[in-house]
MARGUKOL-305176 format. One record per atom (N, C-alpha, C, O): x, y, z. Coordinates in steps of 0.2 Angstrom, whole numbers, plus 5000, padded with zeros to 4 digits. Each point is the difference from the previous one (the first is absolute). Last residue first. Example, Ala and Ser with C-alpha at 12.3 -4.5 7.8 and 13.67 -1.06 7.14 Angstrom:
<rs>
506449895035500450065001499650055003500350065001499949664999499650065000500450065000500549995003
</rs>
This chain:
<rs>
506449685069500250054996499450064999500150054997498949725012500750035000500150054995499650014995498549845016500050074998500750035001500150055003498449705001500550044996499950074998499550014997499049835014500649985003500650034997500650005002497349994984499949985007500749985002500349954998499950204982499649955001500049985007500450035004500650154976499850005006499549945001499549994996502650114986499449965001499850005008500550005004500950164978500149985007499449965003499550045002500650014974500750025002500149975007500549975001497949904983499950065004500750025003500349965003499349844986499950054995499850065003499850054996500749745015500550014996499950064995500550014996497949895019500550035004500650024996500450045002497849834989499850075000500550045004500150065000500449704988499850035006499950075000500550044997500149834983499549965004499750035006499550005002501250104973500349995006499549965005499450025000500350074977499949935002500449985006500149945001499450294987500749975001500049925000500549974998497550175001500450024994500749965000500349984995498049995022499849984994500550014994500149964996500350135026500149925000499849974993500349964997499350275006500749994999500249925000500449984996497450095010500150024992500849994999500149974994499250015028499849944996500150014993500149964996500450225019500549945000499849944996500449974997498150225005500650014996500549955000500349984994497150005010500650005004500650004996500149964996497450155000500549954997500650005005500250065001496950024997500750005004500449954997499849944998497950214994500349945001500750015004500250065000497150064992500750005001500349935001499749955001497950224994500349945001500850015001500250064999497050075001500850005000500349945001499749955003497950224995500249934999500850004999500250044996498650155019500149984993500349934999500349985005498550235013500149934999500249994992499650034996500050185020500249994993500349934998500549994997499050035027500150064997500349994993500649994999498949835016499550055002500050064995499550034999502149795000499449984997499450055002499549994997502750055010500049994993499449984997499950014994500449995030499850074997500050004992499750034997501149785016499350004999499750074997499550004996502749975010499949964995499350004998499850004994500850115025500350044994499849964994499850034995499749875026499650054998500250044994499550024996501349785017500050004993499550064997499850004995500649945028500750004998500050014992500550024997497549965015500350065001500750014997500250054998498649745003499750054994500450075001500150034995500949735014499650065003499950054994500450024996500049705002500350075000499550055002499450005000500349754995500150025007500450075001500450015005498649874975500749985001500250035007500649995002497250064991500149934999500749975002500149955003499450294995499749975006500149925000500249975005500350144975500550025005499849975007500449985004498149994978500649964999500550025006500449955002497650184997499949935002500649965000500149965004500150254987499950015007499949935003500349985005499650044972500750005002500050015008500449975003497550024985500449945000500750005003500249965003498550244996499749965004500449935000500149975006500650204979500150015006499849955005500349985005500449994970499450005003500150015008500349955003501450024980499850065000499350015003499750065001502649774997499350005002499850075001500350045004501749894979499950015007499250015001499750024996501849834986499650065000499850015007499849955004502549924992499249995000499750074999500350055000502249785002499750064999499249995001499849955000503049945000499350005003499750065000500250055002502149824986499650065001499349985003499749954998502049884999500450064999499650065002500350055003499649675001499650065000500650065000500450005004500749794988499350005002499750075000500050034995502349884998499850045006499349985003500049995006501049924973500550005005499950045006500449995005498050064975500449945001500650025004500350055000497450095004500649994995500449945001500049985006497550165000500449955002500549994994499850004994498450195017500449994994500549945003500450015004497150065006500749985001500349994993499749964996497850175014500449964995500749995003500350045004496950035003500750005002500449964994499749964997497850115011500450024994500750015001500350065000498149775014500250075000500350014993500349954997497849855013500750024998500150085000499550045000498449865007500549955002500750024998500549985004497450134990500150005007500549955003500150005006499250074971499849935002500050005008499849955003500850254984499349995001499849935002499550005003502950105005499749994993499249995002499849995005502050165010499649945000499749994993499750054998502750085008499350014998499649934999500249964997501950105020499949984993499250004999499649985004501650065017499950064996499849984993499950054996500849805022499350035001499850054995499450024999502349774995500050065005499350035000499650004995500649744998500350064998499950065005499649995005499549784996500849995000500350064997500650015000497049965001500249995007500849995000500350005006498450054974500150055004500349995007500350045003500149834973499650005006500150055005500650025001500250034974500149955005499550005005499650055001500950064975499449985003500149945005499849955000502150064982499650055003499449975003499849954999502950014990499449965003499650065003500350045004501749944976499750055005499349965002499649994996503049934994499249995000499850055005500350025005502149924979499650035005499349995000499750004994501649804995500050084999499750035006499649975004500249794991500750024998500150074998500450024995497649835012500050064995500750014998500150034994499649795021499450004996500150054995499849984994502149995020499849944997499450004996499949984994501150215018500549974997499849934996500449984996498050185015500550044996500549964996500250014994498349895022499650034995500450034995499950004994501149915025499849954995499650034995500049984994500750165023500649984995499849954996500249994994498350075023500150064995500549984995499950014994499749835023499450014996500150054994499949994994501749995024500149944995499450004995500149984994499950195023500550014995500149944995500150014994497550015018500750005002500550014994499850004995497550095010500549964995500750005003500350065002497549955012500550054998500549964996500449975003497149934999500650015003500450064998499850024994498049924998500050035007500750015003500150035005499149774978499850075000500050035007499749975004502149844992499350005000499750075000500450055001502049785001499650054995499349995001499749955000502649995017499449974996499750064996500050065002502649935004499450025003499449984996500050014994502149914999500150005008499350025003499849975005500149924971500250065003500049995007499749965003500349884973499950015008500350065002500550024998498449864978500450055003499950005007499550015003499249864981500649975004500550055003500549985003497350054985500549974995500649975004500549984996497950145015499649954998500549964995499949944999500850265009500049955006499749944997500249945002499750244984500749975000500149955005500349954999497650175000500149954994500749975000500149944998499550225017499649945002500149954995500049945001500850274994500449975005499749935002500449955001498450204985500649974997500549965004500249954998497950165012499849944996500649974996500049944999500350265013499949945005499849944996500349945001499850264987500749985002500049945004500449955000497650154994500349964994500749985002500249944998498750205018499649944999500349954995500149945001500850285001500249955006499749944999500349955001499850184977499850015006500249955005500349954998501150144980499549955002499850025007500450025004501450064975499650025005499449955001499749984995503050064994499449965000499650035006500250025005501650134981499949965006499349964999499550034997502250064982499450025005499949955005500149944999502350094989499449965000499550035005500150015006502250074991499750004993499349965000499750004995501850045024500050064997499650004994499750054997500749755015499550055004499950064996499550034999502149824993499349974999499550055003499550024997502850035006499850014993499349984999499650034996501449925024499950075000499750024993499650044999501149745005499450015004499850084999499450014999502649914992499549974996499350025003499550024997502550035015499950054994499449984996499650044998501049825020499750075002499950044995499550044999501349725003499450024996499850075002499450024997502549865013500150004992499450034997500050024994500950035031499449974997500150014992499950054997502049995018499549995004499449964997499849955002502350114987500249985007499449985004500149965005499850124972500549955000500149975007500249945000498250234996499849944996500649955000499849945000500550265010499549975004499849934996500049955003501550204986500349975006499549965004500249945002498950184981500449954997500449965006500149944999498850265006499549944999500449944997499849955002501450255001499849975006499549945000500149955003500550174977500649975003499949975006500249945002498050184988500149944997500649965003500049945001498550275003500449965005500349944997500049955004498550224985500550045004500549955004500650035002497549904984500350054996500650035003500450034997498249805014500349974994500450064996500549984996498350095022500549965002500449974994500650005000497450114997500550055002500649965002500650024998497549864997500350034994500650045001500550004997498249925021500449944997500450034994500549984999498050175012500649985004500449954997500650014999497350034991500550064999500649995004500650014997497749845006500349994994500550054998500549994997498250035023500549945000500449994994500649994999497750185001500550025005500649945000500650014999497349954990500450054996500650025004500650004997497849875014500349964995500550054996500649984998498150125018500549955003500449964995500649995000497650154993500650045003500549955002500650014999497449904995500350024994500750045002500549994997498049945020500349944997500450024994500649984999498050185010500549985005500549954997500650005001497450064988500550054999500649985004500650014998497649865006500249994993500650054998500549974998498350055022500449955001500349984993500649985000498750275002499649945002500649945000500650014999499350285003500449944998499649935002499950005006500050265000499749984994500349944996500150004994501750085022499250025000499749994993500349994995502049895017499750044994499350015001499649955002503049975010499250015001499750044995500350054998502249795008499650064996499349995002499749955002502749965009499350005000499650064997500050055002502449795004499850054995499250005000499849944999502349995020499349984997499950064995500250065001501949815015499850064997499349984995500049944997501149965028500049994993499750064997499750045003501049825021500050074997500149994993500449964997499449855016499750045004499950074998499650045001500449734983500550055003499650045005499450015000500349754983499850055005500650045003500549975002499549834983499650054997499850065004499650044998501649755008500550044995499650054996500250044996499249885030500049984993500450044995500250055002499249965023500750004998500049974993500549974998497750175020500149964994500850004998500350055000498050075017500549965002500149944995499949955001499250314997499749934999500649965001500650014997498950245003500349975005499749935000499749975005500750234976499649955002500349955006500549974998499750284985500249965005499549955002499450015001501550184978499549975004500349955005500549974999500450244983500149955004499449985004499650055002500250084974500450005006500049945004499749954998498950194982500649954999500550015006500450055000496950024988500550005005500649954999499849954997498250204987500349945002500550015006500350065001497350054984500650015004500449935001499749954999498150194988500449945000500750025004500350054998497650105006499949954995500549945001499949955003499750245012500550014995500049954994500450004996498249995024500050074999500450024994500050064997499749725011499350025001500050084999499550035002502649854999499749994994499250025000499850024994501550015026500250044994499749994994499950044996499649825022499850075002500250054994499650044998501149735001499350014998499750075002499750034996502549915011499950014993499350014997499950044996500549905027500250074999500050024992499850054998499749735008499550045003500150074999499650044997502149804996499450004996499550055003499750044996502649885010499850074999499450014997499850064998501249735019499850024993499950085000499750035005501049865014500049944996499950014993500049964995501150205026499549994995500149934996500549984999500250095027500350004993499549984995499649955001499450155022500349944997500450024994499950054997498750035028500250024994500449944997500349975004497850115017500449954997500250024993499650024996500050195020499649944998500549944997500550024998500350205008499450005004499549944999499550005003502950054989499450034995499350005004499550024997502549915015500250064996499550034996499950065000499449815023500449994994500250064996499650055000498849925018500750035003500549984994500650025001497149914997500050085000500750035002500150064999499349705000500450034995499950085000500350034995499549765023499750064999500550044995500550035001498949695002500550065000499750074999499550004996499149805017500350014993500550065000500050045005498749885015500649964998500350024994500649984998497450125012499949934998500649964998499949944998500250295010499749965005499949934998500049955004501950164983499450025001499749965006500349955002502450094994499449964998499450045002500050045005502850014990499450025003499449964997500049994994502749945008499550024995499350015004499849965004502349955006500250074997499450034996500150054997499749745013500649994996500250074997500350014995497550015015500349945000500649994995499950014994498350175020500650004995500449935001500349995005497850085008499849974994500650004995499949984994500150145027500149935001499849954994500249945000499650304999500749985001500149935001500549964998497450125002500250004993500849985000500249974996498750055025499849944996500250004993500249954998500350245015500449945003499849944996500449964999498550244996500650004998500449945002500449974996497450065012500049984993500750004997500249964996499650105027499949934999500049984992500349954998499850285009500649975001499949924999500549974998497650164999500550014995500749975001500349974996498050015021499849964994500550014994500249964996500050175024500249935001499949964994500449964998498850265001500850005000500249935001500549984997497250055006500250014993500850004999500249974995498950035027499949944996500250004993500349954997499850255016500549955002499949934996500549974998497950194999500650034997500649955002500449984995497549995015500049984993500650024997500349964995499550105027500149935000500049984992500349954998499350275007500749995001500149924999500549984998497350105003500350024993500849985000500249984995498549985025499849954994500350024994500349964996500050185022500449945001499849954995500449964998498550245002500750014998500449945001500449984996497350025011500150014993500750004997500249984995499450035028499949934998500050004992500349954997499950255014500649975001499949934998500549974997497750185002500550014995500649965001500349984995497149995012500650005003500550004994500249954996497550045001500250065002500750015003500350055001498649754991500250044994500250075003500350044996499549715014500050075003500250054994500650025001499149754993499650005006499950075003499650025004501949944978499350004998499550005005499550035000502849955005499850074997499350004998499750065000501149745007500050045006499850074997499650045003500849794982499449995003499950055006499450025001502649994987499450024996499349995003499650045000502449885010500050075000499450034996499750055002500749724998499750025007500050075000499550035003501449884977499349985001499750025006499550035000502850014997499650044996499349995001499650045000501949815010499950065004499650054996499650045003500849764987499649995005499950065004499550025002502149984981499350004997499549995006499550034999502849955007499850074999499350014996499650045002501349755002499850035006499850074999499650025004501149864977499449975003499850045006499450015001502750044990499550034996499349975002499550045001502349875010500050075002499450044996499650045002501049744992499750005006499850075003499550015002501849964978499349984999499650005006499550035000502850005003499750064997499349994998499650045001501749785007499950055005499650064997499650035004501149804981499449985004499850055006499550015002502550034985499450014996499349985004499550044999502649925010499950075000499450024996499650045002501149744999499850015006499850085001499550025002501549894978499349985001499750025006499550025001502550114986500049955006499249985001499650055001501650034975499650035006500049945005499949944998502150134984499549955001499650035006500250045005501250114977500049975007499449965002499550024999501850084978499349985002500149965007500249945000501650144986499650065003499349985002499750055003501849844975499950005008499650065002499750034996501049894981500350065003500050005007500350045004498549804983500749995001500450055003500549995003497350054990500049955006500749985002500150005006499550144975499950045006500049955006500250025006500049894973500650035002499950055006500550005004497649884988500649955003500650045001500349985006497850134985499949985007500649965003500250005006499450104971500550035004500049975008500450025004498749884970499850035007500750025003500549984999498249884979500550065001499850035007499450025001500249724987499850065003500550055001500649985001498849824980500550035004499850065004499750054997498749754992500350064999500550025006499949985005498149854987500749985000500450064998500450014995497249975005500250015006500849995001500350005005497950004977500349945002500350005006500149955004498850224981499649975005500349935003499649975003501250214980499849934998499549965005499749954998501150285006499750004993499849934998499449994997500950145026500249934998499749994993499449985000501250265015499549954997500449944997500550004998500650205011499649975006499549954998499649985004503050104986499350014999499649975007500349975004502250104982499749995006499350015000499850054997501449984984500349945002499749985007499949945001499050224978500350005007500349935001499649954999500150144976499649995005500449985007500649984999499750164976500449975006499549995005499750045003499949974969499850035007500449965005500149945000499850124972500449965005499850035007500250065001498349944976500350045004500449965005499749955003499550004970499949995008500450055004500550024997499349944977499650055004499949995007499550035003501849844980499349995000499650045004499449995002503050014998499850014992499249995000499750024994501349955027500050074998499850014993499650054999500549735009499450045003500150074998499550034999502249834993499349974998499550055003499650024996502650025011499950024993499349984998499650044996501249895025499850075000499850034993499650044999501149735003499450015004499850084999499450014999502749924992499449984996499350025003499550024997502550005016499950064995499449984995499750054999500849795017499850065003499950064995499550035001501549774991499349995002499750065003499450024999502949984998499650014993499349995001499650034997501849935022500050074998499650014994499650054999500849735008499550045004499950074998499550035000502149854989499449984998499450035004499550024998502850015008499850044994499349984997499750044998501149855022499950075001499850044994499650045000500949734998499450015003499950075001499450034999502749914994499550004994499350015003499650034997502149965019500150064996499550004994499750054998500449765016499750055003500050074996499650045000501649774991499349995001499650065003499550024997502949985001499750004994499250005000499650044997501850065024499949934997499750014993499650054999500650125018500650004996500049934996500549994996497950075021499950044993500649994996499950024994500149895028499749964995499950044993499949974995500850105028500549994995499849974994500350004995498350055024500450064999500549994994500250054997498549775013499650044995500450064998499850034995500849755017500450064998499750044995500250024995498649795012500450015007500450064999500250045005498749874976499550045004500350025007499850055003501449814982500050074998499550045004500250065001499949705002500650045003500050074998500250045004498149834987499950005007500650045003499950045005500249914972499650065002499950015007499950055002502349834989499349985001499650075001500350045003502049964983499850005007499249985000499750024995502649944987499350025001499849995007500249955004502450114991499549954999499350025001499950055004501950095001499950004993499549954998499650004995500350115030500549964996499850004993499450024998499950135023499749984994500649974996500350044996500050065026499649945000499749974994499949944999502550185008499450024996499549945000500249954998502150045011499550025005499350014996499550005003502649964985499949945005499550015005499749955003500950224980499649944998500049945004499549965000500650315004500449945002499649944998499549985003500550274986499649955003500549945002500349984996499850314996500249935001499549965004499650025004500350204980499749985006500249935001499649954998501450264986500049935002499749985007500350025005500050184973499749985006500149935001499849964996501150144985499950065004499749995007500050045004501649844976499549985005499950065005500550025003500449964970500150035007499449965004499549994998500949954979500650045001500150035007500550025002498149764985500150055005500650034999500549984999497849914984500749995002500250065004500050054998497549824995500450065002500749985002500149965004498149934977500349995007500350075002500250044995497949844985500550055002500249985007499749975004498749904985500350034994500650055002500450024996498849755017499850074999500450034994500649984999499649795004499450015002499750075000499550014997502349894985500050015007499350025002499650024996501149964981499849945003500050005008499749955003501850224983499449974998499949935003500449965001501150225012500049964994499349974999499649995004500350245008500349945002500049964993499750014995500450275010499649944997500449935002500650005000499650235015500249964995499649954997499749965004500650275014499549954997500349974994500150044995501350085025499850014993499649944998500149945002500250175024500349964995499750014993499650044999500249985030500050054994500449964995500549975002498049965022500549994995500050054994499450014998499849915029499850054995500650014995500650015002498449795017500650044996499650054996499549994997500149815024499850064997500550044996500550025004499149715005500550065000499750054996499749994994499449795008499750055003500450065001499850055003501449724991499350024999499850055005500150005006502549994988499549975004499350024998499850064999502250034991499749944997499549975004499649954998501950245006499450024997499649944997499550014997502749995014499650055005499350014997499550025003502349864986499649965004499650045005499549975003502050134981499449984997499649965005499450004999502250195011500149944996499349984997499550015003501050205009500149955004500149934997500149955003499450264986499550005006500149945004499649975004501850084977499850075003499650005006499950055004500649754982500550025006499950075003500250015006498449914975499949975007500550025005499850015006500650064972499450045003499849975006499850045005501949854984500350075002499450045003500150035005499549754986500350005007500250075002500050025006497949954978500649985000500450015006499850045005497549924988500550045004500749985000500149945002497250044986500749975000500550055003500050064998497249885002500550055001500749975000500149955004497150014989500749975001500550055000500050044995497349975011500550034996500749975002500250005005497249894998500650035003500450034994500049984995497249975006500749994997500550035004499950055003497849995002500249935002500749994998500449975004498850285001499849954996500349935002500450005005499950195008499650034995499749964995499550014997502149945022499350005001499550024995499449995000503149995000499850065004499250005002499850055002502549784991499350014999499850065005500250005006502149854982499850065004499250014999499850004994502449825003499350014998499750045005499849995005502949994988499550015005499350004996499950034995502949885002499350024997499550005006500049965004502950084994499449975003499350024996500050054997503049935000499450044999499449965004500149945001502249994999500150064996499450045000500050064999500449715011499950065005500150074996500150055003499949744986500549995005500150065004500550025003497849964981500650024997500650005005500450045000497249995011500249964994500750034997500350055003497749975019500650024997500249954995499849945000497650125010500649954999500650044997499950044996497349995015500650034997500649955000500049955004497150114998500549955000500650034998500050054996498250095010499749935000500549955001499949955004500350315003500349954996499649945001499949975006499250284994500249955005500349944996499649984995500250294997499649955003500349955004500550025003499950204977500149985007499449955002499550004998501950144979499449965003500249985007500649995002500250194977500149985007499449965002499450024998502050054977499450015005500249975007500549975001500550104972500249995007499450015004499750055000500349864973499950055005500249985007500149955002499949904979500550064999500050055005500450045001497449824992500749985001500550054998499950054996497649965004500450045005500749985000500450035004498049864982500050074998500450045005500250064998499349715008500550014994500150074998500650024998497849905019500650035002500550014995500550035000497349874997500349965005500750035002500449965002498050144982500649964998500349965005500549974998497550155008499949964993500649974997499949944998500050095029499950044994499949964994500149945000500549985022499349994997499850054995499550014998502749985013499949934998499349994997499849964996500850265012500549974996499849944997499949994994498950125023500050044994500549984995500050034994499849855026499449994996500050044994499849984994501850055023500249954996499449984995500249984994500350275016499749935002500149954995500050014994501750205012499549984995499749935003500349965002501050265011499949934999499549984995499450045000501850165011500049994992499949934999500349974995499750145027500549954998500049994993500449964998498250205010500650025004500549954998500650015001497249964991500550044995500650025004500550024997497449855007500649975002500650044996500549974999497150054998500150025007500649965003500149985006499250004971499850075002500250025007500250065001501249764984499450005003499850075003500550035003501249974976499949985007499350005003499650034998501049924976499950055004500049985008499749945001501349974975499849975006499950065005500550025003499249974969500450035006499849975006499450005001499549954979500749994998500550025005500649995000497050035002500249935001500849994998500349965002498750254996500149995007500249935001500449985004499050094974500750035002500149985007500649995002497449944990500549964997500750035002500549965001497650165005500049945004500649964997500349975004499350234985500250015007500149945004500549985003498450014976500750014999500450015007500549975001497250014999500349944999500750004999500449965002498450245001500049965006500349934999500449985004499250164977500550025004500149975006500649985003497649964984500649984997500650025004500549975001497450105006500149935001500749974997500349975003499050254993500250005007500249925001500449995004498750064975500750035001500249995007500649985001497249974995500449954996500850025001500449965001497950195007500149945004500449954997500449975004499250224983500450015006500149945005500549995002498050004980500750004997500550015006500549975000497250045005500249934999500750004998500449965001498650255001500149975006500349935000500549985003498850134977500750035003500149975007500649995001497449954988500649974997500650035003500549965000497550135007500149945003500649964997500449975004499650304997499649954996500249935003500549995003499650255010500449954997499549954997499649975003499550285000500149945004500449954996500049994994500450275002499449954999500249945004500649995002500650234996499749975006499549954999499649995004501850154980499350015001499649975006499450005001503350094995499549944999499350025001499950055004502850064991499450015003499549944998500149974995502650005009499550024995499350015003499849965005502550085009499649954998499550024994499850065001502850025006499350025000499649944997500149984995502250015021499850004993499250025000499749995005501749975015500050074997499850004993500050064997500149755019500650014995500050074997500550014996497749935018500650005004500650004996500550035002497450094988500249935002500650005004500350055000497850154996500749984999500149935003499849995005498050134983500249975006500749984999500249964996498450124987500250065004500249985007500250045005498949814978500650024998500350065005500650015000497749795009500050064995500750034999500449995004499049755002500250065003500050064995500349994995499249774999499550045003500250075003499550045001501849794986499350004997499650055003499550034997502849935010500050024993499350014997499950034995500349895027500250075000500050024993499750064998499949715006499450055002500250074999499650044998502249814999499549994995499450045001499750044996501949965020500350034994499550004995499850054996499849835024499950075001500250044994499750054998500649725002499350024999499950075001499650034996502549895008499949994993499350024998499850044995500849945028500250074997500050004992499950054997499449755015499650065002500250064997499650044997501749775000499449994996499650065002499750034995502149955018500350014993499450014996499950044995499749895027500150074999500250024993499850054998498849735003500650025004500050084999499750034996498049825002500550034997500650025004499950025006498649764997499950075001500650044998500649975000498549784990500450035005499950085001499750034995499749734991499650055003500450025006500249975005500749944971499949985006499650055004500150064999500449884975499850065004499849985007499450005001501249844982500550054999499950065004500450055000498149775001500649985002500650055000500450005004497050084998500449964995500749985003500250035005497650145001500249935002500349974994499749984995500550285010499649964997500249925001500649995001500050205017500249984993499549954998499749965003499750235015500349944999500149984993499750024996499250185013500650004997500449935000500650004999497250125009500049954994500749984997500049974995499850195024499449965001499949944995499849945001501950224997500249955005499449965002500049955003499850214980500549954998500149955005500049944999498550245005499749964995500549944998499949955000500850235014499649955004499749954995499949945002501550224989500449955003499549965005500149945001499050244986500349954996500349945003500049944999499050255013499549954997500449954996499849945000501650215010499749965005499549964997499949945001501250214985500549945002499649965005500049944999498950264994500049954995500549945002499849944998500050245017499449964999500049954995499749945001502150205002500049955005499349965000500049945001500450234983500549944999499949955006500049944998498850265004499749964994500549944999499749944999501050215017499449975002499749954995499749955001502150194993500249955004499449965003500149945001499650254986500249944996500249955004500049944998498150235009500749995001500349944996499749955001498250194989500249965006500749995001500450014995498550104986499850035006500249975007500050035005500249884973500550055000499950045007500550025003498049804990500649985002500550055002500450005005497650074985499949975006500649975003500250025006
</rs>
């Protein structure tokens, strides 16, 4: 059978089956000595050789021209596969260790042969295994000083890849080649340095330093004009120079923590079978029903472009009078024609009169419409704006949530999540509000409130663990300079199940606290929307851990939340965490079409605007749930920073839209 086929097709088919099987299951066994990595090209060719010797028939010529032994093409035994996996994992580990011994250039900085500082200082040996190698590092000077009477200079260089700086020692001869040592010691000077990595004396902060042999690039900074002095700057001042603040220790650490949490978000949902869906930023619906939305329109720019000549009121009145006079003429002509139906001239005069009247009415309608242009914007007869002239032909806004669009996809693809910017035109200047912020919003089909709470808890705990595993230097800085409890808080959340209690029980706990002498700014009673001070008291004083409060009164929650059997509460939940209060808000979505229509009408919204949303209940209705998490609030929780404006790269709030 085999002899009658092309040996190359047999070989190709055998390789195809074998390698598909390997790559489908080819992750290394779970062990410290066998990290999970994909095979490199070297390992791939080793595998080719093993498979060739086992499966390729002897009458097929190998690339080396050696004759392969004949095989019976039996399927590879499981133990053979496992043995190969083990060998591959061992080889990968050897390759990884060999890579750590050499400082490889950053993949997209190879033109400069630049090595990222993190690959040195955050390696297993903290750079010691690379000592003696000639490498290049590039970044910005955090601090610089001359020493030895000007014989050399020390630079603390940071490229943003990690919190730690690389100490660079530059002697006078090397410095003179670019204008002197003082040219590179100013904070924020950009340098690309080539030199030899050397171990530092025992007891020093870092285990290695770079002894410069060449300065390949020098981006000078005038220290007298640079806005960021070496002394500590206030966060308020840094917001005024948001384009420069990434160079500070605090904002740099926040950026890496933000990046790690974004990575953790995608990893969590991708690993749990969710699809990432991009929902629109421009929308015609108000998801929250709050009305605090930024409008998107081209009418203002068109108005400012001019070209709208005002209408003379006298001219308008004259045209109206002419229309009325012509109407009287038509009335008389019609009467005359009716009285003498045989007179064709009268009939023709009547017809011409009607034609003239219609032309005048058309001219009047145009002039009246022109007269309704106020401030360059067209109005309707009732004085409201005529949006048929706008870009989208109707009122449009920046989205406050991707939830509605997310539900559309969840009701066809099961589990999805969105991760993108949202906007709220709320005139708030608190430390917890932004006009532009990022939201993470999963939606899940065949999902109850209980499932929703479980997903929210698992996600938050996963993010905390990911930060502890990947961002400890940045977290240590936060613990030292911002919030001494931030690491402890993350560890507690990552390892402790969340408390769950109903809204009614939560209010009872708060009322009990009031009875014991606790004073709140906002009174506590059943039916209130819990304030931040109430939420934080529950998490920080009563339970001292995250709390999920569920089954809220329907009157304080959004229209789309499922009404409970008691008729008073909805299947909603909030995840409350220490230091922040509400971190996540979610619910089981209302799947009763009649109840949902009633709720939309109650909040004063037009049913037609939600026809697509209602279709989800008309066609293939499914129980589904979801939640929303303000990404910036998660970062606040992780870092302990007080103001939300300091954990987003370019904050937007009322009166501020810089950079």
